[in-house]
C-alpha positions, 0 to 999 in steps of 0.5 A: 578067608572063611566062606562065612566071613566072605559072605558077611563082608559082601553083605555089608558092602551091599548094604553100604553101597545101597545106603550111598545109592539111596542118599544120592537119590535125594541129595544131589551133587554130594556123591564124594561127601556121601562116600566119605561119610560112609567111610567114616561110619564104617571106620567108626570115626567122628566127623567135622562138616565144612560148608556154608549156610544152606548147602544141605548139611542137615538134610544130608546128615538126617538122611544118612542117620535114617539109613544107619538106624538108631537114635538121632540127636541134635544140639545147637551151639550158642554162646550161652550153652553150658556143659550141663545142657548136653546132659540135662534140662530143667522145666516146669512140670504140670504142677508148676514145680521144677523138674529135671529130664535127661538131655540130648546126650543121654535120653536115647541111652545106648540106642544113640547112633548119630549126634549132630552138634550144629555150629560147635564153634559158637559154644564155649571151650568148656562145652567143647571139653565135655563133648570131646571127652564123651567122643573119646570115651563114649560114656558119661556119669550123671544122675548117679549112674553111668550112661554108655553110648558105644554106637555114637558117632558125632558130626559137627559143623562150624559157623564160618560166616560170623567171627564174633561170639565164636570159639574156634576149635583148637588143633588138639580138639580137631585131632579127635575128629577122624575127618573134615568133609567139605559140603560144597554147592554143586558146580554143575549148572543143571544140578544147581538149577534143580536145587532152585526150581525143583520143588522136591528139594524145598521139603527136607523132611520128605526127602529124608523119608525117601531113604529106607530106614535101618539099612545098616544095623547101627548096633552091629557096626562096631563089631563088623568094623573090627573084622573089616580092619583085621581083614584088609592087609597092607604090604611093607612097600605101602607101609614105607610109603605111608611113613613118607607121607607122614614125614612130608606133613611134618617137613614138606620141604625135605621131600621137595614139596612146594607151594605156589602161594607161600614158602612151604617151609614157613607154613607148617608148625606141626604135621599129622599126629600118630592118632591122625595117621592111625585114622588115615589107615582105618579110613583107607582100609574101608575105602579098599573094602568098598571097592571090593579089595582085601589089600590096601593100595595107594589110591585108598590112602589118596581117597581120604588123605586130605579129609583125614589130614588137613584139619590136623595140620597146625599152621604158623599164626600168620597163615592160619586165616588161610587154612582151608586153601593152604591145607588143600594145596599142601596135601594135594602137592604132597600126593603129587610129589612123593613117588607112588610105589609099585605093588606086586600083589594081585588087584583082583576083587 
């Protein structure tokens, strides 16, 4: 490794850890979620956020977006939202005539860094289709020209309270998201007490402003991510272990994986996709880098396994309404059951 690359990797790691530190100072009890979101940023993957109402998803995301830099856009999913609403909106100008302006996907142009789709499952499948295409291609044609958004990462969350007038994201669409990250109420009583009684947590905008802006250079992340991915190495033993993990998502019973609540052989219809496994390794490499290593270890895969794999599992229809709990149990038991290989190279940073 050249000295210049060594310095670059260390500098970016310092910036990444600084972002985590600052966000953790204003968003309490979410350190694991913040680390996972940081991994997704450097792996350049889109994210589903999983959590109830009022748990701080928006404040968390705005804080991270401020640290990344670039433009932040947001749209609310509603039953009457149409694909064109993402691209343009119409309004009456001062002269009373209809005018057309660029919508949230387009108005920031190439400076768009973070796009938040709130309650994406309230929007119709036609909207999902457009959003997924833009996520994959990061460009769109409108107003007789091409709009590029090469630096955009999409964060989306789902309304999990109401079922009426919602359109669940199908498995093929979920596969476009690198991770599904849970944002949960902290279990620690003192943290919960702070959230209720410390008045600073009642002012989301002030909290967000405490995070330094442009800690990361959003328009340099793509190039650095490629360097990072090329730098982190794996071994033949680890690659075989990864293939076993993949096979275990398809046929867990063949590896002796069991579940307490159900017959594991009846739960899974389809396991992780090739795209999903590729994203798993991208995320694992970032985890290794954040921990100061240039080689992959099983714990790097374990650190992101559930969040990358669980939303890609297709359950048989009888079990779909229990997806969250069953997916957690299955991915946990896969990790526990499969033998972890011994690696021979040095673990030094």
